[in-house]
TORVEXDREN-741342 format. One record per atom (N, C-alpha, C, O): y, x, z; residue in one letter. Coordinates in steps of 0.2 Angstrom, whole numbers, padded with zeros to 4 digits, always signed. Layout:
// residues N
YXZA;...
***
This chain:
// residues 300
+1112+0687+0451M;+1105+0693+0447M;+1101+0691+0454M;+1103+0692+0460M;+1093+0689+0453R;+1088+0692+0458R;+1086+0698+0458R;+1085+0703+0454R;+1087+0697+0467R;+1084+0704+0469R;+1079+0706+0470R;+1075+0704+0474R;+1077+0714+0467K;+1070+0716+0465K;+1067+0716+0471K;+1069+0719+0476K;+1061+0713+0471I;+1056+0712+0474I;+1051+0719+0475I;+1048+0720+0470I;+1050+0724+0480V;+1045+0728+0478V;+1040+0726+0483V;+1042+0725+0489V;+1033+0725+0480R;+1027+0723+0481R;+1022+0729+0484R;+1022+0734+0482R;+1018+0727+0489V;+1013+0729+0493V;+1009+0733+0485V;+1008+0731+0480V;+1009+0742+0489K;+1005+0743+0482K;+0999+0746+0484K;+0997+0749+0479K;+0995+0746+0489E;+0990+0746+0494E;+0986+0740+0494E;+0989+0735+0493E;+0979+0739+0495K;+0976+0734+0496K;+0977+0729+0503K;+0977+0733+0509K;+0976+0722+0504V;+0977+0722+0510V;+0969+0724+0517V;+0964+0721+0517V;+0971+0726+0520N;+0966+0729+0523N;+0962+0726+0531N;+0957+0729+0534N;+0965+0720+0532L;+0966+0715+0537L;+0968+0708+0537L;+0972+0706+0533L;+0963+0703+0541L;+0963+0695+0540L;+0960+0693+0546L;+0955+0695+0548L;+0964+0690+0549I;+0963+0684+0552I;+0962+0679+0551I;+0967+0675+0550I;+0956+0677+0550I;+0951+0672+0548I;+0948+0666+0551I;+0944+0663+0548I;+0952+0665+0558G;+0951+0660+0562G;+0953+0661+0569G;+0956+0666+0571G;+0951+0654+0572T;+0951+0650+0570T;+0956+0644+0573T;+0958+0644+0579T;+0956+0641+0570Q;+0965+0635+0570Q;+0963+0633+0578Q;+0958+0631+0580Q;+0970+0634+0581K;+0970+0630+0588K;+0966+0636+0593K;+0962+0635+0597K;+0968+0641+0591A;+0964+0646+0596A;+0967+0652+0596A;+0964+0658+0597A;+0974+0652+0596G;+0976+0657+0599G;+0981+0662+0591G;+0985+0666+0592G;+0979+0659+0584T;+0979+0666+0580T;+0987+0666+0579T;+0990+0671+0577T;+0992+0659+0581T;+0998+0661+0580T;+1001+0665+0586T;+1007+0667+0585T;+0999+0665+0592S;+1003+0672+0597S;+1000+0678+0594S;+1003+0683+0594S;+0994+0679+0591L;+0993+0684+0589L;+0995+0687+0583L;+0996+0693+0583L;+0998+0682+0578F;+1001+0687+0573F;+1008+0689+0577F;+1010+0695+0577F;+1011+0685+0579Y;+1017+0688+0584Y;+1018+0693+0586Y;+1023+0696+0587Y;+1010+0695+0588Y;+1009+0701+0595Y;+1009+0705+0589Y;+1014+0709+0588Y;+1004+0705+0584L;+1002+0712+0580L;+1009+0713+0575L;+1010+0719+0573L;+1012+0710+0576N;+1017+0708+0572N;+1023+0713+0573N;+1026+0716+0568N;+1023+0714+0580Q;+1028+0720+0584Q;+1026+0727+0582Q;+1029+0731+0583Q;+1020+0727+0581H;+1020+0733+0580H;+1021+0739+0575H;+1016+0738+0571H;+1022+0743+0574P;+1026+0748+0571P;+1020+0751+0564P;+1022+0755+0560P;+1016+0750+0563D;+1011+0753+0560D;+1006+0744+0557D;+1000+0745+0556D;+1009+0738+0557V;+1007+0733+0556V;+1011+0727+0553V;+1015+0724+0555V;+1007+0729+0545Y;+1012+0724+0543Y;+1010+0719+0539Y;+1007+0719+0533Y;+1013+0712+0543F;+1008+0705+0540F;+1014+0704+0534F;+1020+0707+0533F;+1012+0699+0531S;+1012+0695+0525S;+1020+0692+0528S;+1020+0690+0534S;+1023+0692+0525E;+1031+0685+0526E;+1027+0681+0528E;+1026+0681+0534E;+1025+0676+0525V;+1023+0670+0526V;+1015+0669+0534V;+1009+0668+0530V;+1014+0669+0535K;+1008+0669+0540K;+1003+0665+0539K;+0997+0666+0541K;+1004+0659+0536E;+0997+0657+0532E;+0997+0657+0524E;+1000+0653+0521E;+0994+0663+0522V;+0992+0664+0515V;+0985+0663+0514V;+0981+0667+0515V;+0984+0655+0509N;+0978+0652+0507N;+0976+0656+0503N;+0973+0653+0499N;+0977+0661+0500Y;+0976+0663+0494Y;+0969+0662+0492Y;+0967+0659+0487Y;+0965+0667+0496F;+0957+0668+0495F;+0954+0661+0496F;+0948+0660+0493F;+0957+0655+0501A;+0953+0649+0501A;+0956+0641+0494A;+0954+0636+0493A;+0961+0645+0492K;+0962+0638+0486K;+0961+0642+0480K;+0961+0648+0480K;+0958+0638+0474D;+0957+0640+0471D;+0965+0641+0465D;+0965+0645+0461D;+0970+0636+0465V;+0975+0636+0462V;+0978+0642+0463V;+0982+0644+0458V;+0977+0646+0471Y;+0981+0652+0469Y;+0977+0657+0468Y;+0979+0662+0464Y;+0972+0657+0471F;+0967+0662+0470F;+0968+0664+0461F;+0967+0670+0459F;+0968+0659+0458D;+0967+0661+0451D;+0974+0664+0448D;+0973+0668+0442D;+0979+0664+0451K;+0983+0667+0449K;+0981+0676+0451K;+0982+0679+0446K;+0980+0678+0454G;+0976+0684+0455G;+0978+0688+0460G;+0978+0686+0466G;+0979+0695+0459E;+0980+0699+0464E;+0989+0700+0465E;+0993+0701+0470E;+0991+0700+0458R;+1001+0700+0459R;+1001+0696+0462R;+1002+0697+0468R;+1002+0690+0461Y;+1002+0682+0467Y;+1001+0685+0474Y;+1007+0686+0477Y;+0997+0687+0477Y;+0993+0688+0484Y;+0999+0694+0484Y;+1003+0692+0488Y;+1000+0699+0482H;+1003+0706+0483H;+1010+0703+0485H;+1013+0704+0490H;+1012+0698+0479S;+1019+0694+0483S;+1022+0693+0488S;+1028+0693+0489S;+1018+0692+0493F;+1018+0689+0500F;+1022+0695+0505F;+1024+0694+0511F;+1020+0700+0501F;+1022+0709+0504F;+1026+0712+0502F;+1025+0717+0501F;+1033+0708+0502P;+1038+0708+0499P;+1041+0717+0502P;+1041+0722+0498P;+1041+0718+0510K;+1045+0723+0513K;+1041+0728+0515K;+1043+0731+0519K;+1035+0730+0513W;+1030+0734+0515W;+1033+0741+0515W;+1035+0743+0510W;+1033+0746+0519K;+1035+0752+0520K;+1030+0756+0521K;+1032+0761+0524K;+1023+0757+0519G;+1018+0760+0520G;+1014+0760+0526G;+1010+0765+0527G;+1016+0754+0531Q;+1011+0753+0538Q;+1003+0753+0534Q;+1000+0751+0530Q;+1002+0758+0540R;+0994+0759+0537R;+0989+0752+0538R;+0984+0753+0536R;+0991+0748+0540V;+0988+0742+0541V;+0994+0736+0538V;+0999+0735+0540V;+0990+0731+0532I;+0990+0727+0530I;+0989+0721+0530I;+0984+0721+0527I;+0990+0714+0533A;+0987+0709+0535A;+0990+0703+0534A;+0996+0702+0534A;+0985+0699+0532S;+0988+0692+0530S;+0983+0687+0535S;+0977+0689+0537S;+0983+0683+0535S;+0980+0674+0540S;+0981+0669+0538S;+0985+0665+0536S;+0975+0669+0538Y;+0974+0660+0536Y;+0968+0656+0537Y;+0964+0657+0533Y;+0967+0651+0544V;+0963+0650+0550V;+0958+0647+0547V;+0952+0648+0550V;+0958+0643+0540H;+0953+0639+0539H;+0948+0644+0533H;+0944+0640+0530H;+0948+0651+0532M;+0945+0654+0530M;+0939+0655+0532M;+0934+0655+0528M;+0938+0654+0538L;+0931+0656+0542L;+0927+0648+0540L;+0923+0651+0535L;+0926+0644+0540P;+0923+0641+0537P;+0922+0637+0527P;+0919+0633+0524P;+0926+0640+0526N;+0926+0640+0518N;+0921+0645+0515N;+0922+0651+0514N;+0917+0641+0512P;+0914+0647+0510P;+0912+0650+0504P;+0907+0654+0502P;+0920+0648+0502K;+0922+0650+0495K;+0924+0660+0495K;+0923+0664+0491K;+0925+0659+0504C;+0931+0664+0505C;+0929+0672+0505C;+0932+0677+0503C;+0923+0672+0508A;+0920+0677+0510A;+0918+0684+0504A;+0921+0689+0504A;+0914+0682+0498K;+0914+0682+0491K;+0919+0686+0489K;+0920+0691+0486K;+0925+0680+0490R;+0932+0681+0487R;+0934+0687+0490R;+0936+0690+0486R;+0934+0689+0496V;+0938+0693+0500V;+0934+0702+0499V;+0936+0707+0498V;+0926+0700+0500Q;+0925+0706+0496Q;+0923+0708+0489Q;+0918+0712+0488Q;+0925+0706+0484E;+0925+0707+0480E;+0932+0711+0479E;+0932+0716+0476E;+0937+0708+0482Y;+0945+0709+0482Y;+0944+0716+0486Y;+0949+0720+0485Y;+0940+0719+0493N;+0941+0724+0498N;+0935+0725+0501N;+0934+0723+0507N;+0932+0728+0500G;+0925+0728+0502G;+0923+0732+0509G;+0918+0733+0512G;+0931+0735+0509D;+0929+0735+0518D;+0937+0734+0523D;+0940+0737+0527D;+0937+0728+0520M;+0941+0722+0524M;+0939+0722+0531M;+0933+0722+0533M;+0944+0722+0536R;+0941+0723+0543R;+0943+0712+0545R;+0945+0708+0541R;+0943+0712+0549F;+0941+0704+0552F;+0944+0704+0559F;+0943+0709+0562F;+0949+0697+0560I;+0950+0696+0567I;+0948+0690+0569I;+0950+0685+0566I;+0944+0688+0574V;+0943+0681+0571V;+0944+0679+0582V;+0943+0682+0587V;+0947+0672+0581M;+0948+0670+0587M;+0946+0663+0587M;+0947+0658+0583M;+0941+0664+0595L;+0937+0657+0595L;+0939+0655+0602L;+0940+0659+0607L;+0938+0648+0600R;+0940+0644+0608R;+0933+0640+0608R;+0928+0639+0604R;+0934+0636+0615D;+0929+0631+0615D;+0928+0626+0612D;+0931+0621+0614D;+0922+0625+0607P;+0921+0621+0600P;+0925+0615+0602P;+0929+0613+0598P;+0924+0612+0608I;+0927+0602+0610I;+0932+0604+0611I;+0936+0601+0607I;+0935+0609+0614K;+0943+0608+0616K;+0946+0609+0609K;+0950+0605+0606K;+0943+0615+0606R;+0948+0617+0600R;+0946+0611+0595R;+0952+0610+0592R;+0943+0606+0593A;+0942+0602+0588A;+0946+0595+0595A;+0945+0590+0591A;+0948+0594+0597I;+0951+0589+0601I;+0959+0590+0601I;+0963+0586+0602I;+0962+0600+0601S;+0968+0601+0600S;+0967+0600+0592S;+0972+0597+0590S;+0964+0601+0588A;+0965+0601+0581A;+0965+0594+0578A;+0966+0593+0572A;+0963+0589+0582Y;+0963+0583+0580Y;+0969+0581+0582Y;+0974+0578+0579Y;+0970+0582+0590N;+0980+0580+0591N;+0984+0583+0587N;+0989+0580+0587N;+0984+0588+0583Y;+0988+0592+0580Y;+0988+0589+0572Y;+0993+0590+0569Y;+0981+0586+0569A;+0983+0583+0563A;+0987+0576+0562A;+0989+0573+0557A;+0986+0573+0569I;+0990+0568+0571I;+0997+0568+0571I;+1000+0563+0569I;+0999+0574+0574R;+1005+0575+0575R;+1009+0577+0569R;+1015+0577+0567R;+1004+0580+0566N;+1007+0582+0557N;+1005+0578+0552N;+1004+0581+0546N;+1003+0572+0553N;+1002+0566+0549N;+0999+0569+0544N;+1001+0570+0538N;+0991+0570+0548W;+0988+0574+0543W;+0979+0566+0543W;+0975+0563+0539W;+0981+0566+0550E;+0975+0560+0552E;+0981+0554+0554E;+0986+0555+0556E;+0976+0548+0553D;+0980+0541+0554D;+0981+0541+0562D;+0976+0543+0564D;+0985+0540+0565G;+0983+0540+0573G;+0982+0534+0575G;+0984+0533+0580G;+0977+0529+0570G;+0974+0524+0571G;+0967+0524+0573G;+0963+0520+0576G;+0965+0532+0569V;+0957+0533+0569V;+0956+0536+0575V;+0961+0539+0576V;+0950+0538+0580S;+0950+0538+0586S;+0945+0546+0584S;+0943+0548+0579S;+0945+0548+0590F;+0940+0555+0590F;+0934+0552+0588F;+0932+0554+0582F;+0931+0551+0589M;+0924+0548+0589M;+0924+0545+0581M;+0919+0546+0578M;+0928+0542+0579E;+0927+0540+0572E;+0929+0545+0567E;+0925+0546+0562E;+0934+0547+0568A;+0933+0554+0567A;+0927+0560+0566A;+0927+0563+0561A;+0922+0560+0570F;+0917+0562+0571F;+0912+0561+0568F;+0907+0565+0568F;+0912+0554+0566R;+0906+0549+0562R;+0909+0549+0555R;+0905+0548+0550R;+0916+0551+0555A;+0919+0549+0547A;+0919+0557+0544A;+0921+0558+0539A;+0916+0563+0547E;+0914+0571+0545E;+0911+0572+0541E;+0913+0575+0536E;+0905+0570+0540P;+0901+0571+0537P;+0903+0570+0527P;+0903+0573+0522P;+0907+0563+0529G;+0910+0560+0521G;+0914+0565+0520G;+0912+0567+0515G;+0919+0569+0522R;+0923+0571+0523R;+0923+0579+0520R;+0927+0582+0517R;+0915+0583+0522L;+0913+0585+0520L;+0909+0586+0511L;+0909+0591+0507L;+0906+0579+0510K;+0906+0581+0502K;+0910+0581+0498K;+0910+0580+0492K;+0917+0581+0501V;+0921+0580+0494V;+0921+0589+0490V;+0917+0593+0492V;+0924+0591+0485A;+0923+0596+0480A;+0928+0602+0484A;+0927+0608+0483A;+0932+0598+0489N;+0937+0604+0491N;+0938+0603+0496N;+0943+0605+0498N;+0934+0598+0502P;+0936+0597+0508P;+0942+0602+0512P;+0944+0608+0513P;+0945+0595+0514N;+0952+0597+0520N;+0950+0600+0527N;+0948+0597+0532N;+0950+0605+0527Y;+0947+0609+0534Y;+0954+0608+0538Y;+0954+0611+0543Y;+0958+0603+0537D;+0963+0602+0544D;+0961+0595+0547D;+0964+0593+0551D;+0954+0591+0544I;+0955+0586+0547I;+0947+0586+0547I;+0943+0581+0545I;+0944+0591+0549T;+0935+0594+0550T;+0934+0597+0557T;+0931+0601+0559T;+0940+0593+0561Y;+0939+0595+0568Y;+0932+0600+0572Y;+0932+0605+0576Y;+0926+0597+0570F;+0916+0597+0573F;+0917+0603+0567F;+0920+0608+0568F;+0915+0602+0562Y;+0913+0607+0558Y;+0915+0615+0558Y;+0911+0620+0558Y;+0924+0614+0559N;+0925+0621+0560N;+0922+0624+0564N;+0920+0630+0564N;+0922+0621+0570G;+0916+0624+0575G;+0910+0628+0578G;+0909+0632+0582G;+0906+0624+0572L;+0900+0629+0571L;+0901+0638+0571L;+0898+0641+0567L;+0905+0640+0575Y;+0906+0646+0571Y;+0899+0652+0572Y;+0899+0658+0572Y;+0895+0650+0574Y;+0889+0656+0572Y;+0889+0656+0565Y;+0889+0661+0562Y;+0888+0649+0563Q;+0885+0647+0556Q;+0890+0650+0552Q;+0887+0654+0549Q;+0897+0650+0552H;+0899+0652+0547H;+0900+0661+0547H;+0901+0665+0543H;+0900+0662+0553L;+0900+0669+0555L;+0896+0674+0551L;+0897+0679+0548L;+0887+0668+0552A;+0883+0674+0547A;+0884+0673+0540A;+0883+0678+0537A;+0887+0667+0538H;+0886+0669+0529H;+0893+0674+0530H;+0894+0676+0524H;+0897+0676+0534W;+0904+0681+0534W;+0899+0689+0531W;+0900+0694+0526W;+0894+0687+0538F;+0889+0696+0537F;+0885+0695+0533F;+0880+0699+0534F;+0885+0692+0528E;+0880+0692+0521E;+0886+0696+0518E;+0884+0698+0512E;+0891+0698+0518Y;+0897+0700+0513Y;+0900+0707+0516Y;+0904+0710+0512Y;+0898+0709+0523F;+0902+0711+0527F;+0898+0715+0535F;+0896+0711+0539F;+0898+0719+0536P;+0896+0721+0541P;+0897+0719+0548P;+0903+0719+0549P;+0892+0717+0552Q;+0895+0714+0558Q;+0904+0719+0561Q;+0909+0717+0563Q;+0901+0728+0559R;+0908+0731+0563R;+0913+0730+0561R;+0918+0731+0564R;+0914+0727+0555N;+0920+0726+0552N;+0924+0720+0556N;+0930+0719+0556N;+0920+0719+0559F;+0922+0709+0565F;+0927+0711+0572F;+0925+0715+0577F;+0931+0709+0571L;+0932+0710+0580L;+0935+0701+0582L;+0939+0697+0580L;+0927+0700+0587I;+0929+0693+0589I;+0933+0692+0595I;+0933+0697+0600I;+0935+0687+0596I;+0941+0688+0602I;+0940+0681+0605I;+0941+0676+0601I;+0939+0679+0611R;+0941+0673+0613R;+0947+0671+0617R;+0948+0674+0623R;+0951+0665+0615D;+0958+0666+0616D;+0956+0666+0625D;+0958+0671+0628D;+0954+0661+0628S;+0955+0663+0635S;+0955+0671+0637S;+0958+0674+0642S;+0953+0674+0634D;+0953+0680+0634D;+0959+0686+0632D;+0961+0692+0634D;+0962+0681+0628L;+0969+0684+0624L;+0975+0681+0632L;+0980+0685+0634L;+0974+0676+0633R;+0977+0673+0638R;+0977+0676+0644R;+0982+0678+0648R;+0972+0678+0644R;+0971+0681+0653R;+0973+0689+0654R;+0973+0691+0659R;+0973+0692+0648D;+0971+0701+0649D;+0974+0701+0641D;+0970+0702+0636D;+0982+0699+0640S;+0984+0702+0634S;+0984+0709+0632S;+0982+0710+0627S;+0986+0713+0635K;+0985+0719+0635K;+0979+0721+0634K;+0979+0723+0628K;+0975+0722+0637G;+0968+0725+0638G;+0965+0722+0630G;+0963+0726+0626G;+0966+0716+0629V;+0965+0713+0621V;+0967+0717+0615V;+0963+0720+0612V;+0974+0718+0613L;+0978+0721+0613L;+0976+0727+0610L;+0977+0729+0604L;+0973+0732+0615D;+0971+0738+0616D;+0966+0739+0612D;+0966+0743+0608D;+0960+0734+0612S;+0954+0733+0609S;+0955+0733+0600S;+0951+0735+0596S;+0960+0730+0599I;+0964+0728+0594I;+0965+0732+0590I;+0963+0733+0584I;+0968+0736+0593F;+0973+0742+0588F;+0965+0749+0590F;+0964+0753+0586F;+0963+0748+0595D;+0957+0755+0594D;+0955+0753+0587D;+0954+0757+0583D;+0952+0745+0586F;+0951+0744+0580F;+0952+0746+0575F;+0948+0748+0571F;+0959+0744+0574L;+0962+0745+0569L;+0965+0755+0569L;+0969+0757+0565L;+0962+0757+0572G;+0964+0765+0572G;+0971+0768+0571G;+0972+0773+0568G;+0977+0763+0575V;+0982+0763+0577V;+0984+0765+0583V;+0980+0764+0587V;+0989+0767+0585D;+0993+0768+0592D;+0994+0764+0597D;+1000+0762+0599D;+0988+0763+0602R;+0989+0757+0608R;+0995+0758+0613R;+0995+0755+0618R;+1000+0764+0611N;+1004+0764+0618N;+1011+0763+0616N;+1016+0766+0619N;+1012+0758+0612V;+1017+0752+0610V;+1018+0748+0614V;+1013+0746+0617V;+1024+0746+0615V;+1026+0739+0621V;+1026+0734+0615V;+1029+0735+0610V;+1021+0727+0618I;+1022+0722+0616I;+1023+0717+0619I;+1019+0715+0622I;+1029+0712+0618D;+1030+0706+0620D;+1022+0702+0621D;+1019+0699+0616D;+1021+0702+0626T;+1019+0695+0626T;+1020+0690+0630T;+1015+0687+0632T;+1024+0688+0632S;+1028+0682+0637S;+1026+0676+0634S;+1024+0671+0637S;+1028+0676+0627K;+1029+0668+0627K;+1021+0667+0622K;+1019+0671+0618K;+1018+0660+0623N;+1012+0659+0618N;+1016+0654+0613N;+1020+0649+0616N;+1016+0656+0606Y;+1016+0653+0601Y;+1012+0644+0599Y;+1006+0643+0601Y;+1016+0641+0595N;+1011+0637+0592N;+1011+0631+0598N;+1008+0626+0596N;+1012+0632+0604E;+1011+0628+0609E;+1012+0618+0608E;+1017+0616+0606E;+1007+0615+0611A;+1008+0609+0611A;+1014+0604+0612A;+1015+0602+0618A;+1018+0602+0609G;+1023+0597+0611G;+1025+0592+0607G;+1021+0591+0602G;+1029+0588+0608E;+1030+0578+0608E;+1034+0579+0600E;+1040+0582+0599E;+1031+0578+0594V;+1034+0578+0590V;+1039+0572+0588V;+1036+0567+0589V;+1045+0570+0588R;+1048+0567+0585R;+1047+0562+0579R;+1049+0556+0579R;+1044+0565+0574S;+1044+0559+0567S;+1037+0564+0567S;+1036+0570+0569S;+1031+0561+0563T;+1025+0563+0562T;+1028+0564+0556T;+1028+0570+0555T;+1029+0559+0552F;+1032+0561+0545F;+1036+0568+0541F;+1036+0572+0536F;+1041+0567+0547L;+1045+0573+0544L;+1041+0581+0546L;+1042+0586+0543L;+1036+0581+0553Q;+1032+0588+0557Q;+1028+0589+0549Q;+1031+0593+0546Q;+1023+0586+0547G;+1021+0587+0539G;+1023+0589+0534G;+1021+0593+0530G;+1030+0585+0534L;+1033+0589+0527L;+1036+0595+0529L;+1039+0597+0524L;+1037+0599+0535F;+1038+0606+0536F;+1033+0610+0537F;+1035+0616+0536F;+1027+0608+0537I;+1023+0612+0537I;+1023+0618+0531I;+1023+0615+0526I;+1023+0624+0531T;+1024+0629+0527T;+1018+0631+0521T;+1018+0637+0519T;+1013+0626+0521N;+1009+0627+0516N;+1008+0621+0512N;+1003+0619+0510N;+1015+0616+0513N;+1013+0610+0510N;+1014+0611+0504N;+1019+0614+0502N;+1009+0610+0498P;+1010+0609+0492P;+1014+0607+0487P;+1015+0609+0481P;+1017+0601+0490V;+1023+0600+0487V;+1029+0601+0486V;+1032+0601+0481V;+1031+0605+0496I;+1035+0610+0497I;+1035+0617+0492I;+1040+0619+0490I;+1027+0619+0492I;+1030+0625+0488I;+1030+0624+0482I;+1034+0626+0478I;+1025+0619+0479K;+1027+0617+0473K;+1035+0616+0470K;+1037+0619+0465K;+1038+0613+0473T;+1046+0612+0473T;+1049+0618+0471T;+1051+0620+0466T;+1047+0623+0478L;+1054+0630+0478L;+1051+0632+0470L;+1055+0631+0466L;+1044+0634+0470R;+1042+0638+0465R;+1048+0636+0458R;+1050+0640+0454R;+1050+0629+0457F;+1054+0628+0452F;+1062+0630+0454F;+1067+0631+0449F;+1063+0630+0460L;+1070+0626+0461L;+1075+0634+0463L;+1081+0635+0461L;+1069+0640+0467L;+1071+0645+0470L;+1069+0653+0470L;+1064+0654+0472L;+1072+0659+0467P;+1069+0665+0466P;+1066+0665+0471P;+1067+0662+0476P;+1061+0671+0470R;+1054+0672+0477R;+1059+0674+0485R;+1057+0672+0490R;+1064+0678+0483S;+1066+0680+0489S;+1069+0674+0492S;+1068+0674+0498S;+1072+0669+0491A;+1074+0664+0495A;+1068+0659+0495A;+1067+0655+0500A;+1064+0659+0491K;+1057+0653+0494K;+1055+0656+0500K;+1055+0653+0506K;+1053+0664+0500L;+1052+0666+0508L;+1055+0665+0514L;+1052+0664+0519L;+1061+0666+0511W;+1065+0663+0516W;+1065+0658+0520W;+1065+0658+0526W;+1064+0652+0514V;+1064+0645+0518V;+1057+0646+0519V;+1056+0644+0525V;+1052+0647+0518L;+1044+0647+0521L;+1045+0648+0527L;+1042+0644+0531L;+1047+0655+0530T;+1047+0656+0535T;+1052+0659+0541T;+1051+0663+0546T;+1060+0655+0538R;+1064+0654+0541R;+1068+0648+0544R;+1071+0647+0550R;+1067+0646+0536F;+1070+0637+0538F;+1066+0631+0539F;+1068+0626+0541F;+1059+0632+0538L;+1054+0626+0537L;+1051+0626+0547L;+1052+0622+0552L;+1049+0633+0548P;+1049+0632+0555P;+1055+0632+0561P;+1054+0630+0567P;+1061+0634+0559W;+1067+0631+0562W;+1066+0624+0564W;+1067+0623+0570W;+1066+0618+0556M;+1066+0612+0554M;+1060+0610+0561M;+1061+0605+0565M;+1053+0615+0561R;+1049+0609+0566R;+1050+0610+0572R;+1048+0606+0576R;+1055+0615+0574S;+1055+0614+0581S;+1061+0610+0582S;+1062+0608+0588S;+1065+0608+0577L;+1070+0602+0579L;+1068+0595+0581L;+1070+0590+0583L;+1061+0597+0578N;+1057+0590+0576N;+1052+0589+0583N;+1049+0585+0584N;+1053+0595+0586T;+1046+0594+0591T;+1051+0594+0599T;+1056+0598+0601T;+1048+0591+0602K;+1052+0589+0611K;+1049+0592+0616K;+1043+0591+0618K;+1054+0597+0619K;+1052+0602+0622K;+1050+0598+0627K;+1053+0593+0628K;+1042+0598+0633T;+1043+0595+0638T;+1041+0599+0643T;+1035+0602+0643T;+1043+0599+0647V;+1041+0601+0654V;+1036+0603+0656V;+1035+0609+0658V;+1030+0597+0655A;+1023+0599+0656A;+1020+0595+0651A;+1022+0589+0651A;+1015+0598+0647V;+1012+0594+0641V;+1005+0592+0645V;+1001+0596+0648V;+1005+0583+0644K;+1000+0582+0645K;+0992+0586+0643K;+0993+0589+0637K;+0987+0587+0646K;+0978+0592+0644K;+0978+0587+0639K;+0977+0581+0640K;+0978+0589+0634E;+0975+0587+0627E;+0968+0584+0627E;+0965+0581+0622E;+0964+0585+0632S;+0957+0585+0634S;+0957+0576+0637S;+0953+0571+0636S;+0964+0574+0641N;+0962+0568+0642N;+0965+0563+0637N;+0965+0557+0639N;+0968+0564+0631D;+0968+0561+0628D;+0964+0557+0623D;+0966+0553+0619D;+0957+0560+0623V;+0952+0557+0620V;+0943+0556+0624V;+0941+0559+0628V;+0942+0552+0620V;+0935+0549+0624V;+0930+0554+0618V;+0932+0555+0612V;+0924+0555+0622Y;+0919+0558+0616Y;+0912+0556+0620Y;+0913+0553+0625Y;+0904+0557+0617D;+0899+0557+0620D;+0897+0561+0620D;+0901+0566+0618D;+0890+0561+0622A;+0886+0566+0622A;+0884+0569+0614A;+0881+0575+0613A;+0885+0565+0609S;+0883+0566+0603S;+0887+0573+0601S;+0884+0577+0599S;+0894+0574+0602V;+0900+0579+0602V;+0896+0584+0605V;+0896+0589+0601V;+0895+0585+0609V;+0891+0590+0615V;+0886+0592+0610V;+0885+0598+0607V;+0881+0587+0610D;+0872+0591+0604D;+0877+0593+0598D;+0874+0598+0596D;+0882+0592+0595Y;+0883+0594+0588Y;+0883+0601+0590Y;+0881+0605+0586Y;+0885+0604+0594F;+0889+0610+0595F;+0883+0615+0598F;+0881+0621+0597F;+0880+0610+0602K;+0877+0615+0607K;+0870+0623+0603K;+0870+0628+0605K;+0866+0620+0596E;+0863+0624+0594E;+0867+0630+0592E;+0866+0636+0594E;+0872+0629+0589D;+0876+0635+0587D;+0880+0639+0593D;+0882+0644+0592D;+0880+0637+0598L;+0884+0640+0602L;+0877+0644+0606L;+0878+0650+0606L;+0871+0642+0608E;+0864+0646+0609E;+0865+0651+0605E;+0867+0656+0607E;+0865+0651+0598K;+0865+0655+0593K;+0870+0662+0593K;+0869+0668+0591K;+0875+0661+0596L;+0881+0664+0595L;+0882+0669+0604L;+0884+0674+0606L;+0879+0664+0607R;+0877+0670+0615R;+0870+0673+0614R;+0868+0679+0617R;+0865+0670+0610M;+0861+0676+0609M;+0862+0683+0602M;+0861+0689+0601M;+0864+0679+0600N;+0865+0685+0592N;+0872+0690+0594N;+0873+0696+0593N;+0876+0685+0597L;+0882+0690+0596L;+0887+0690+0605L;+0893+0690+0606L;+0881+0688+0609N;+0883+0690+0616N;+0891+0686+0620N;+0895+0688+0625N;+0892+0680+0613I;+0896+0679+0616I;+0898+0672+0620I;+0903+0670+0616I;+0898+0668+0623E;+0900+0663+0628E;+0906+0663+0629E;+0910+0667+0631E;+0906+0653+0627L;+0911+0650+0625L;+0910+0643+0631L;+0914+0639+0631L;
***
């Protein structure tokens, strides 16, 4: 007999919409420790970003919140919502009062990290250089549904993407955080987040661990297979397991398998040493970074 799932009865009211490789995983685990914050059981819920899931409707989205017990803040995360032009309108129609947290990182460092991450997860051919990926990106963006896991540079046009979201939501609904600030002053950043959310800041949060750090992958094939949003995995689980069991696989078993497949190292080589890039990459981000500084007073 399947266990009855009690789904959330309120609208989700907080989204972490980006950006990939900028500390969003650590932030997810830190915020999830607060007693008045409840995150979806699966960290990355791509409901607003993927047509196949969005077409299932709100009932499907709310099924990712089976243990809600009246917490004031109901949240989910998907790091590729920020650059995806479909998401802002969809979110606005779902909840016009939605609040957002956006984590930003130096766009070149972020692109390098995302590129290496894609290679480790077998999304990018290891034979494709960083500059070859840069030159290939215009073609990657021309398809109907771009794979934002491999658009390392476009994802870093932060002001361009935020300006699109500001067409649907007021700027006061957004809290923008630099990844360096979270590392340098985690308590100060968390206090600002709790004030933004209107919850008690006098809660002890363990920030001693950095999550989703780089490591040496034993098998890129297996690492890609163990990604929790792997569509093949999700489709297979849908037919084989009840909802509660599928959530256990996605939130417990697959992350555990990924950790087993990742070799922990004492010191991870700086990712910036692994790639070579020229001035065209710097120029790509220059105008957007200036707009970010002038209009939002954010320096990266």
